[in-house]
ZATITI-999487 format. One line per field, with one value per residue (C-alpha): residue number from 0; residue in one letter; x, y, z. Coordinates in Angstrom, 1 decimal. Layout:
% ZATITI-999487
seq <- c(NUM_...) $
type <- c(A_...) $
X <- c(X_...) $
Y <- c(Y_...) $
Z <- c(Z_...) $
% end
This chain:
% ZATITI-999487
seq <- c(0_1_2_3_4_5_6_7_8_9_10_11_12_13_14_15_16_17_18_19_20_21_22_23_24_25_26_27_28_29_30_31_32_33_34_35_36_37_38_39_40_41_42_43_44_45_46_47_48_49_50_51_52_53_54_55_56_57_58_59_60_61_62_63_64_65_66_67_68_69_70_71_72_73_74_75_76_77_78_79_80_81_82_83_84_85_86_87_88_89_90_91_92_93_94_95_96_97_98_99_100_101_102_103_104_105_106_107_108_109_110_111_112_113_114_115_116_117_118_119_120_121_122_123_124_125_126_127_128_129_130_131_132_133_134_135_136_137_138_139_140_141_142_143_144_145_146_147_148_149_150_151_152_153_154_155_156_157_158_159_160_161_162_163_164_165_166_167_168_169_170_171_172_173_174_175_176_177_178_179_180_181_182_183_184_185_186_187_188_189_190_191_192_193_194_195_196_197_198_199_200_201_202_203_204_205_206_207_208_209_210_211_212_213_214_215_216_217_218_219_220_221_222_223_224_225_226_227_228_229_230_231_232_233_234_235_236_237_238_239_240_241_242_243_244_245_246_247_248_249_250_251_252_253_254_255_256_257_258_259_260_261_262_263_264_265_266_267_268_269_270_271_272_273_274_275_276_277_278_279_280_281_282_283_284_285_286_287_288_289_290_291_292_293_294_295_296_297_298_299_300_301_302_303_304_305_306_307_308_309_310_311_312_313_314_315_316_317_318_319_320_321_322_323_324_325_326_327_328_329_330_331_332_333_334_335_336_337_338_339_340_341_342_343_344_345_346_347_348_349_350_351_352_353_354_355_356_357_358_359_360_361_362_363_364_365_366_367_368_369_370_371_372_373_374_375_376_377_378_379_380_381_382_383_384_385_386_387_388_389_390_391_392_393_394_395_396_397_398_399_400_401_402_403_404_405_406_407_408_409_410_411_412_413_414_415_416_417_418_419_420_421_422_423_424_425_426_427_428_429_430_431_432_433_434_435_436_437_438_439_440_441_442_443_444_445_446_447_448_449_450_451_452_453_454_455_456_457_458_459_460_461_462_463_464_465_466_467_468_469_470_471_472_473_474_475_476_477_478_479_480_481_482_483_484_485_486_487_488_489_490_491_492_493_494_495_496_497_498_499_500_501_502_503_504_505_506_507_508_509_510_511_512_513_514_515_516_517_518_519_520_521_522_523_524_525_526_527_528_529_530_531_532_533_534_535_536_537_538_539_540_541_542_543_544_545_546_547_548_549_550_551_552_553_554_555_556_557_558_559_560_561_562_563_564_565_566_567_568_569_570_571_572_573_574_575_576_577_578_579_580_581_582_583_584_585_586_587_588_589_590_591_592_593_594_595_596_597_598_599_600_601_602_603_604_605_606_607_608_609_610_611_612_613_614_615_616_617_618_619_620_621_622_623_624_625_626_627_628_629_630_631_632_633_634_635_636_637_638_639_640_641_642_643_644_645_646_647_648_649_650_651_652) $
type <- c(M_G_R_Q_E_S_R_R_A_A_N_A_R_K_R_M_S_R_R_P_S_R_L_G_T_P_A_G_S_T_A_K_P_D_R_V_A_D_P_D_A_G_F_P_G_L_L_R_Q_V_W_R_R_A_E_R_T_E_D_L_R_A_A_L_D_V_L_L_T_L_D_G_H_V_P_A_D_V_Q_L_R_A_L_N_S_A_Q_E_A_A_L_T_A_L_R_G_A_D_D_A_D_G_S_L_D_A_G_G_A_D_S_A_G_G_A_D_A_P_G_D_R_V_A_D_A_A_V_A_A_D_V_V_F_V_G_E_V_G_L_A_A_N_G_R_V_A_L_R_V_P_G_G_R_P_L_D_P_R_D_L_V_G_G_V_R_R_V_P_Y_D_R_A_A_L_D_A_Y_R_R_E_L_G_R_V_R_E_R_N_A_A_R_A_A_D_C_R_A_W_L_A_G_Q_G_T_E_G_R_R_A_L_L_D_Q_A_L_E_A_A_V_R_T_A_P_F_V_L_Y_Q_E_D_T_Q_Y_T_N_F_R_E_R_N_T_L_T_G_K_T_L_W_P_G_H_P_D_C_A_L_G_A_L_R_D_L_P_L_D_L_W_T_D_Q_D_T_Q_L_V_V_C_L_T_L_L_I_R_S_A_G_F_G_R_V_E_E_A_N_G_T_Q_L_T_V_D_H_V_A_Y_T_L_E_R_V_R_R_A_Y_A_A_V_P_G_V_A_P_V_P_A_A_A_S_H_R_V_A_D_L_D_R_L_A_V_A_L_R_E_R_R_R_E_V_S_G_H_A_Q_L_Y_R_E_I_H_G_A_L_M_H_K_V_E_R_V_A_A_A_P_G_P_A_A_R_A_R_E_D_A_V_A_A_H_L_R_A_R_L_P_L_S_G_R_T_L_A_D_L_G_R_D_L_A_A_A_P_G_W_L_A_A_P_H_G_A_F_G_T_G_L_E_S_L_V_H_E_T_V_A_A_S_A_D_A_F_A_A_D_F_A_M_S_R_G_M_R_S_L_P_D_L_V_R_A_L_R_G_E_N_W_A_A_I_C_D_W_D_I_T_H_F_F_C_C_V_V_P_R_P_E_A_A_A_H_F_G_G_S_R_A_A_L_A_D_A_A_W_A_M_S_S_R_M_S_Y_N_S_W_H_F_V_A_G_N_L_P_R_E_P_E_V_V_A_R_D_H_F_V_P_P_V_I_P_D_V_A_Y_F_S_D_Q_H_H_H_G_H_V_N_N_N_V_R_F_S_V_R_S_P_Q_P_V_E_V_D_G_R_R_F_D_G_F_M_D_L_R_L_L_R_C_A_G_E_P_F_G_E_Q_D_V_L_A_A_H_R_V_S_G_F_V_A_R_A_T_S_L_A_A_A_L_V_A_A_G_T_G_L_E_V_T_A_F_D_S_D_W_H_W_T_A_V_T_G_T_G_P_A_A_P_G_A_L_A_G_P_D_R_R_A_S) $
X <- c(114.3_114.6_116.2_117.3_114.8_116.1_115.9_113.6_111.2_111.2_110.4_107.6_106.2_106.2_104.3_101.4_98.6_98.6_95.1_93.1_90.4_93.0_95.5_96.9_96.4_98.9_98.8_96.9_95.3_91.7_89.4_88.1_88.6_86.5_85.1_85.3_86.2_83.3_83.9_82.4_84.6_87.4_88.3_86.9_83.6_83.5_84.3_81.5_79.1_80.3_79.8_76.3_75.4_76.9_75.2_71.8_72.1_70.2_72.0_75.6_76.7_75.6_77.1_80.5_80.2_79.6_82.8_84.9_84.1_83.8_80.3_81.3_84.4_87.1_87.5_86.7_89.9_92.0_90.3_90.5_94.3_94.5_93.5_96.2_96.6_94.1_91.5_92.1_91.5_88.4_86.8_87.7_86.1_83.0_82.7_83.0_85.7_87.9_90.9_93.7_96.6_95.6_95.1_91.8_91.7_92.5_90.1_88.5_86.8_88.7_85.7_84.0_81.2_80.3_82.0_84.4_81.6_81.3_79.2_76.1_78.0_78.2_74.5_73.8_76.1_73.9_71.0_72.9_71.9_75.3_77.2_80.7_82.3_81.0_83.4_83.1_83.4_84.1_85.7_89.1_90.0_92.5_89.7_90.5_88.0_88.6_87.7_87.8_88.8_88.1_90.3_91.0_90.4_87.5_88.2_89.4_86.8_89.5_90.7_87.2_85.0_81.8_80.7_80.9_78.6_78.6_79.7_78.6_80.7_79.1_81.1_81.5_82.8_85.2_86.6_87.1_88.9_91.3_92.1_92.5_94.6_97.0_97.3_97.9_100.6_102.4_102.4_103.6_106.4_107.5_107.4_109.4_112.1_112.3_112.7_115.4_117.3_117.0_118.3_121.1_122.1_122.4_125.3_125.9_126.5_123.7_121.2_122.5_121.9_118.3_117.8_119.2_116.8_113.8_114.8_115.0_111.6_110.2_111.6_110.9_107.3_103.9_102.7_102.1_100.8_101.7_101.2_102.9_100.4_99.7_102.9_102.4_105.0_104.4_105.9_102.6_101.9_101.7_103.0_105.8_108.0_109.8_111.9_109.7_108.3_108.5_111.5_114.6_117.1_119.2_116.6_116.9_113.2_113.1_112.4_114.5_117.4_117.7_118.4_121.4_124.0_121.9_122.9_120.2_119.5_118.2_115.8_112.1_110.1_108.0_111.0_112.4_109.3_109.0_112.4_111.9_108.4_109.5_112.4_110.0_107.6_110.4_112.0_108.7_108.1_110.1_109.1_105.5_104.6_104.9_101.7_99.9_100.3_98.9_96.6_97.3_99.4_102.7_103.2_104.9_101.6_100.0_103.0_102.6_99.0_99.9_102.6_100.3_97.6_100.1_101.4_97.9_97.2_100.4_99.7_96.4_98.0_98.0_101.5_103.2_104.6_103.4_105.7_105.6_103.9_106.1_106.8_105.9_105.6_109.2_111.1_113.6_110.8_108.9_112.1_112.6_109.0_109.4_112.5_110.7_107.7_109.8_111.4_108.1_106.5_108.5_107.3_103.7_103.9_104.6_101.4_98.9_98.4_99.2_97.5_96.7_93.5_93.7_91.3_91.6_90.1_92.9_95.4_95.6_96.7_96.2_98.0_95.7_96.2_93.7_91.6_91.9_90.3_86.6_83.9_83.8_87.6_87.5_84.5_86.5_89.5_87.5_85.9_89.2_90.6_87.7_88.1_91.8_91.3_88.9_91.2_94.8_96.7_96.6_94.8_94.0_91.2_92.8_95.2_97.9_97.2_97.4_100.6_102.2_101.0_102.5_105.9_106.0_105.9_106.4_107.8_104.5_104.8_107.3_105.4_102.4_99.0_95.6_95.6_98.9_102.5_103.4_101.7_102.7_100.6_97.7_98.0_98.1_95.1_93.0_93.7_92.9_89.7_88.7_89.3_87.1_84.2_85.0_85.4_82.6_85.1_84.6_88.3_91.0_94.6_98.1_101.5_105.0_108.1_108.0_111.5_112.8_115.8_116.8_116.5_118.6_121.3_121.4_121.6_124.4_126.4_125.5_124.3_122.2_122.3_120.6_117.8_117.4_117.3_114.4_111.1_107.6_107.4_109.6_106.7_103.2_99.8_96.9_93.6_90.3_87.1_83.8_81.3_79.0_81.7_80.8_77.9_80.4_81.7_78.6_77.8_80.7_82.9_85.4_85.6_86.0_88.9_90.5_90.1_91.6_94.6_95.1_95.2_97.6_100.0_99.8_100.5_103.4_104.7_104.4_106.5_109.1_108.9_109.4_112.0_115.0_114.1_115.4_118.8_122.1_122.5_124.8_125.0_122.8_120.2_120.2_119.8_116.9_113.4_111.8_109.7_110.4_108.5_105.3_105.3_101.9_98.4_96.0_92.3_91.3_88.1_87.2_90.3_88.6_89.7_93.2_94.9_93.9_93.8_91.6_89.2_89.1_88.5_86.2_88.6_86.6_87.3_90.3_92.4_96.1_98.1_101.9_104.1_107.8_109.3_112.7_114.8_118.2_118.6_117.6_114.3_112.3_109.7_106.6_107.6_103.9_100.6_96.9_94.5_90.8_88.7_85.1_83.7_80.7_78.7_80.1_83.8_86.0_86.6_89.2_88.2_88.6_92.1_93.0_91.6_93.2_96.6_96.2_95.5_98.4_100.6_99.7_100.7_103.9_104.8_104.2_106.4_109.2_109.0_109.1_112.1_113.8_113.2_114.8_117.8_118.3_118.4_114.7_113.5_110.3_108.9_105.6_104.2_100.5_98.7_99.5_97.1_95.9_95.3_93.2_91.1_90.4_89.9_87.4_85.4_85.5_86.5_89.7_92.2_90.5_90.1_91.9_89.7_87.2_85.6_85.4_81.8_79.1_80.4_79.0_80.4_78.4_76.9) $
Y <- c(105.7_103.9_100.5_98.7_96.0_92.6_91.4_88.4_90.7_93.2_90.5_89.1_92.5_93.1_89.9_91.1_93.2_96.9_97.5_98.5_95.9_93.2_93.8_90.6_88.6_87.7_90.0_88.5_85.6_86.5_84.3_87.1_90.8_93.2_94.8_94.2_97.1_98.6_98.2_101.6_103.3_105.7_106.9_104.1_104.4_108.2_107.8_105.3_107.7_110.6_108.6_107.4_111.0_112.2_109.4_110.2_113.9_114.7_117.9_117.3_120.6_119.7_116.2_117.8_120.0_116.9_115.3_118.4_118.9_115.2_116.0_119.0_117.4_119.4_122.8_122.6_124.5_121.5_119.1_121.6_121.9_118.1_118.0_117.3_119.6_117.9_117.6_121.3_122.3_120.2_121.5_125.0_124.6_123.0_125.8_128.4_130.1_132.9_132.3_134.4_133.1_129.4_129.1_127.4_128.5_132.2_133.9_130.5_129.4_128.4_126.6_123.4_125.1_125.5_128.7_126.8_124.5_124.2_126.8_126.5_125.2_121.8_121.6_123.0_120.3_117.6_118.6_119.9_118.3_118.9_116.3_115.6_113.7_112.0_112.2_110.7_111.9_109.5_109.4_107.7_105.5_108.1_110.7_112.7_113.6_111.5_112.9_111.4_114.2_114.6_112.0_110.2_106.5_105.4_105.6_102.3_100.9_99.3_102.8_104.1_104.0_103.4_103.9_107.0_109.8_110.8_114.3_115.3_117.9_120.1_121.8_125.0_123.1_121.0_124.2_125.8_122.6_122.7_126.4_125.9_122.7_124.5_127.4_125.0_123.0_126.2_127.5_124.2_124.0_127.5_126.7_123.5_125.3_128.1_125.4_123.7_126.9_127.9_124.5_124.8_128.1_126.3_124.2_120.5_120.9_123.4_120.9_118.2_120.4_121.1_117.3_116.6_119.2_117.8_114.3_115.5_117.0_113.7_111.8_114.4_115.5_113.9_112.0_113.9_113.0_115.2_115.0_116.1_115.3_111.6_110.9_110.5_111.4_110.2_109.0_107.7_103.9_101.4_102.9_105.0_106.9_109.0_108.1_107.8_105.1_102.5_103.5_103.8_106.6_105.7_103.4_103.2_103.6_107.1_109.6_112.3_110.1_108.8_112.3_113.0_111.9_112.2_115.0_117.7_117.1_113.6_114.8_114.7_117.8_116.4_115.7_119.2_120.9_118.7_119.8_123.5_123.5_121.7_124.2_127.2_125.7_124.9_128.3_130.0_128.3_125.1_121.5_122.0_124.1_121.0_119.6_122.7_121.1_117.8_116.2_118.7_119.1_120.5_123.1_126.5_128.2_126.4_127.2_130.9_130.7_129.4_132.0_134.8_133.6_133.6_137.1_138.6_137.0_138.4_141.8_142.0_141.8_145.3_146.6_144.3_145.9_144.0_141.9_143.0_140.6_138.5_140.3_137.1_133.4_132.9_130.8_133.6_136.0_133.3_132.4_136.0_136.0_132.7_134.0_137.3_135.5_133.3_136.3_138.2_135.1_135.6_139.2_138.1_135.6_138.4_140.2_137.4_133.7_131.5_128.1_125.5_124.0_120.3_118.7_115.1_113.5_114.7_115.4_119.0_121.8_125.6_128.1_130.8_134.0_134.1_137.1_138.4_136.3_137.1_136.3_132.6_132.2_134.2_132.1_128.9_130.3_131.6_128.2_126.5_129.2_128.8_125.1_125.4_128.1_125.7_122.7_124.0_126.2_129.1_132.4_134.8_135.5_134.5_131.7_134.4_135.4_131.8_131.3_134.3_133.0_129.7_131.2_133.1_129.8_126.8_124.4_122.5_121.2_118.7_117.8_115.4_117.1_115.5_112.0_112.5_112.1_115.5_118.9_118.8_115.6_117.2_120.4_118.5_116.3_119.2_121.3_118.5_117.6_121.3_121.6_118.6_120.3_123.9_123.0_120.4_117.8_114.1_113.7_116.1_115.2_116.5_114.8_115.2_113.4_111.2_111.9_115.5_114.5_111.9_114.5_117.1_114.5_113.5_117.1_118.0_114.9_115.6_112.0_112.3_108.6_107.9_110.3_108.7_105.3_106.0_104.3_105.5_104.4_107.4_109.7_110.1_111.4_112.2_111.5_112.5_111.6_113.1_110.4_111.3_110.0_106.4_106.8_106.6_103.3_101.3_102.9_100.9_102.7_99.8_100.4_104.1_103.4_101.3_104.1_106.6_104.4_103.9_107.6_108.0_105.4_107.1_110.6_109.1_108.0_111.5_112.8_110.2_111.1_114.8_114.9_114.0_116.9_119.3_117.7_118.5_116.8_114.2_110.8_109.0_111.8_111.9_108.1_108.1_108.2_111.6_114.4_118.1_119.2_121.2_124.9_126.2_124.9_123.3_122.5_119.3_118.4_114.8_113.2_109.8_108.9_107.6_107.2_103.8_105.0_107.9_105.6_103.0_105.6_108.0_111.0_113.2_116.8_118.0_120.9_120.5_123.1_122.3_124.3_124.6_123.9_125.0_122.4_123.4_126.2_124.2_124.9_121.8_122.7_120.5_119.1_119.0_119.8_120.0_118.1_118.3_115.7_115.3_112.1_113.7_116.9_120.3_120.9_123.1_126.7_129.4_130.7_127.2_127.2_130.5_129.5_126.0_127.7_129.8_126.7_124.7_127.7_127.5_123.8_124.5_127.3_124.9_122.2_124.7_125.8_122.1_121.6_124.6_123.0_119.8_121.6_123.1_119.7_118.8_115.3_115.0_112.0_111.5_108.1_108.6_108.2_104.6_101.9_101.2_104.9_105.3_102.3_103.6_107.2_106.3_103.5_104.7_101.2_99.5_97.8_95.7_92.0_90.0_89.9_92.5_92.6_88.9_88.9_91.5_94.8_95.2_98.7_100.0_103.4) $
Z <- c(124.2_127.6_128.0_124.9_123.8_123.0_119.4_120.5_122.3_119.4_116.9_119.1_119.5_115.8_115.2_117.3_115.9_117.0_116.0_119.1_118.6_117.9_120.7_122.1_118.9_116.2_113.2_110.2_112.2_111.8_109.8_107.7_107.3_109.5_106.4_102.7_100.4_98.5_94.8_94.2_96.7_95.6_92.1_90.0_91.6_91.1_87.4_87.0_88.7_86.5_83.3_84.3_84.9_81.6_79.8_81.1_80.3_77.1_76.2_75.0_76.3_79.8_79.5_78.7_81.7_83.9_82.4_82.6_86.3_87.1_88.2_90.4_92.0_90.2_88.5_84.8_83.9_85.1_82.7_79.9_80.4_80.3_76.6_74.0_71.0_68.7_71.4_72.4_68.8_68.5_71.6_70.8_67.4_68.8_71.4_68.7_70.8_69.4_71.6_70.2_72.3_72.2_75.9_76.6_80.1_79.7_82.1_82.8_86.0_89.1_90.7_89.8_88.0_84.4_83.4_81.1_79.7_76.0_74.2_72.0_69.0_70.6_71.1_67.6_66.0_67.4_65.2_62.1_58.8_57.2_59.2_57.7_60.5_63.7_66.6_70.1_73.6_76.6_80.0_80.3_83.2_84.4_84.7_81.6_79.0_75.9_72.4_69.0_66.7_63.0_61.2_64.4_65.2_67.4_71.1_72.5_74.9_77.0_78.0_78.9_81.9_79.9_76.4_74.2_73.1_69.4_68.5_64.9_63.1_60.5_57.8_59.9_62.9_60.7_59.1_62.5_63.7_60.8_61.4_65.1_64.7_62.4_64.8_67.8_65.9_64.8_68.4_69.8_67.3_68.2_71.9_71.5_69.4_72.1_74.8_72.9_72.3_76.0_77.1_74.6_76.2_79.6_78.4_79.2_82.9_83.3_81.7_84.0_87.0_85.8_85.4_88.8_90.3_88.5_89.6_93.2_92.9_91.7_94.6_97.4_96.6_96.7_93.6_90.4_87.0_84.0_80.3_77.1_74.4_74.9_76.9_80.6_83.1_86.6_89.9_91.0_91.1_88.2_85.0_86.5_84.1_86.7_89.7_92.8_95.0_92.2_90.1_92.2_91.5_88.5_87.1_83.3_82.8_84.3_81.5_83.2_84.1_80.6_79.4_81.6_79.1_75.9_73.5_73.3_69.6_70.5_73.1_72.0_72.0_74.8_77.0_76.2_77.3_80.4_81.7_80.9_82.5_85.6_85.9_85.7_88.2_90.7_90.4_91.2_94.6_95.1_94.5_95.7_92.7_90.5_92.0_90.7_87.3_88.3_85.8_83.1_79.9_81.1_78.4_78.4_77.9_80.8_83.0_81.8_82.9_86.3_86.9_85.8_88.1_91.0_89.9_90.0_93.4_94.9_93.4_95.1_98.6_100.3_101.0_98.4_95.2_92.2_90.0_86.4_84.0_81.6_78.4_76.4_76.7_75.7_78.2_79.1_80.0_82.0_83.8_85.0_86.1_88.0_89.9_90.7_92.1_94.3_95.8_96.2_97.8_101.0_101.2_100.6_103.4_105.8_104.8_104.1_104.6_101.7_101.5_98.9_97.7_96.9_94.5_95.4_92.4_90.2_93.0_91.6_93.9_93.6_95.7_97.2_99.1_102.0_103.0_106.5_109.3_109.7_112.3_111.4_112.0_115.2_116.5_115.9_117.7_120.6_121.1_121.3_123.6_126.0_126.2_127.0_129.6_131.4_131.3_131.4_133.9_131.4_131.3_128.4_126.0_122.8_121.7_121.4_125.1_126.2_124.3_126.1_129.4_128.7_127.6_130.9_132.9_130.7_133.4_133.8_130.3_131.6_134.8_135.1_134.4_134.7_133.3_131.4_132.3_131.0_130.5_126.9_126.3_128.1_126.1_122.8_123.7_125.0_121.9_119.5_121.4_121.4_117.7_116.9_118.5_117.4_113.7_113.7_112.5_112.6_113.5_114.7_115.3_115.9_115.6_117.0_118.3_121.4_122.8_122.5_124.7_122.1_119.4_121.3_122.0_118.3_117.1_119.5_118.4_114.7_114.7_111.5_110.9_114.3_113.4_110.0_111.6_113.9_112.9_113.3_116.9_117.7_116.7_117.9_116.7_119.0_117.2_118.7_116.9_117.9_119.0_116.1_113.7_114.6_112.2_109.3_110.7_111.1_114.5_116.1_118.6_118.2_114.5_115.2_117.5_114.8_112.3_114.8_115.4_111.6_111.2_114.1_112.6_109.2_110.7_112.7_109.3_108.0_110.9_110.1_106.4_106.9_109.7_107.5_105.2_107.9_108.2_106.4_103.1_104.4_102.5_105.1_104.9_101.1_101.0_103.4_101.9_102.8_101.4_101.6_104.8_104.2_105.2_104.3_105.2_102.8_102.4_100.5_98.7_97.9_99.3_99.4_95.9_95.5_98.9_100.2_103.8_102.9_101.0_103.8_106.5_104.7_104.6_102.3_103.4_105.4_106.6_107.3_109.1_109.4_111.7_112.3_115.8_117.0_118.7_120.2_117.7_114.6_112.8_111.9_109.2_109.3_112.7_113.8_112.3_113.1_110.9_110.7_108.8_107.7_106.3_104.7_104.7_103.9_103.0_105.1_103.8_103.9_107.3_108.7_107.3_109.0_112.4_112.2_111.5_114.6_116.7_115.2_115.9_119.6_119.8_117.8_120.3_123.2_121.6_121.0_124.7_125.7_123.5_125.2_128.6_127.3_125.9_129.3_130.9_131.7_130.9_128.8_127.1_125.3_126.2_125.5_122.2_121.5_120.4_124.0_124.6_121.4_122.4_125.8_124.8_122.0_123.5_127.1_128.3_129.4_127.0_124.3_124.8_122.1_119.0_120.1_116.7_116.1_117.3_117.7_118.8_122.3_122.5_119.5_120.0) $
% end
């Protein structure tokens, strides 16, 4: 974009800090960090809090409920599906459950309440005189409930967050455990044999194609952690066993890659079920469905549960013919169901809004079908529309009306407007600012590409390598915090500006990360690190657990609404989005998701209209929303003096 920068100038620029409060100073030159990370922040701190609560709870049943829900942070059914076979049998025996198909979560709760909490047998066992074995319950460092089952070794304290609670087994509980364990083992053996037979039917090349698909999913999706008994499969940090950010494609330690040339009879039962279950999930909705198994045992029965939950949700949508239930949990029947659900999903999307819930503590996602917009959603939308009517040259009562008015005369998007060099920048900023107020968000933001002309030229020249070579400075994100958000950053507007810029940089990275997923699968595109672009909105609970940026900047609750944009005849999924963040207080809800999706749709329409102007020969560059802009917009002052945070913050609220 613009005149080519010299290498010397580029290197000098890269050595300077881009943090708003540090502009003009060399990066990394401060004597001490602005703030020190709280040792109780994030996931380790949450687990310590959970264990302290469980430890203080007198009733064992209530303590287990605290552990299963991580003290109200995740749905209990996720933790129940994380248990291995022996633990599943033990908890079922202690609960006194009569679960005919062996699925702990059949009919279980989908909210972080206590509907799946253990029954009275657990409490009774604590006072039983006829104790024949004393087990243990604890909380593992990965967030899973740990159980010492009858005959098992004591739990290893090195794997636990705290200590253990004793779980006495009377004769009745022990007999129930033996019966249940036998049933679970028999069922698992049958499932493994069925998976092996189904894979054998795919042939050597068919199995390789399935492995390639699963490997692509591991590389192109957000982090996931899956289990097969006590074997962990993950592309997330530290002990990676799948290709991802740590293990490069073709790495010999990748569990999936190691199977490619291995005869099927040498595959373990765990690897066999892993490949089959990943295939079923991907066939039902693409790579994103894999994250709906995050933190759980990836078994055929649990996949069947997920598919049935989806089937019932789709069947409840008016005007959509229901998909028949699977005849059984055999792989062939589930495969037919998965394919049918993927086909029906497109139809459902035309009748209702799909979105995902994200439970940040375990990175677990659940696809939902939203109800119709109600008064709450309409009130949010009306507030944004009123703000835009007052500040932009648009008329209309609703966002749809404003969008039609804009489409009738879009030329001002490329002309200066207000304090901005283009109307598009002004529209993005005003929409984001209106959203922060209308949704009572601490931060609101929207991202995009700085030079639509560069993109149009590259597309017309099929210069995919050029697009892949662009760095995050070719993208932007406008972040607007409400003044009240400074309370979460020590009352400092300077710290608030730094947080806003950190979010802007990360969102620019997301644009960079998604754009290549819309390009043809040429060698330079395949080689470029990228994720499959998101296509449905999501709402996240307790996101301040694993992601370092979320932990550092108090990103607890959020809504994300990605939208496609058309550029010179090519659709770019996830080209922009609207994000809303709260650092504390109440989480966002479904009606917020619906309203946010309408707002992001308005910005996406404006961006597509701007791209059409560019395709017709109009110049349009986004130059706002850099570090200087965020400092001025947040603090209300001119550019920051070098080292603005080195002394007391004179700009504090």
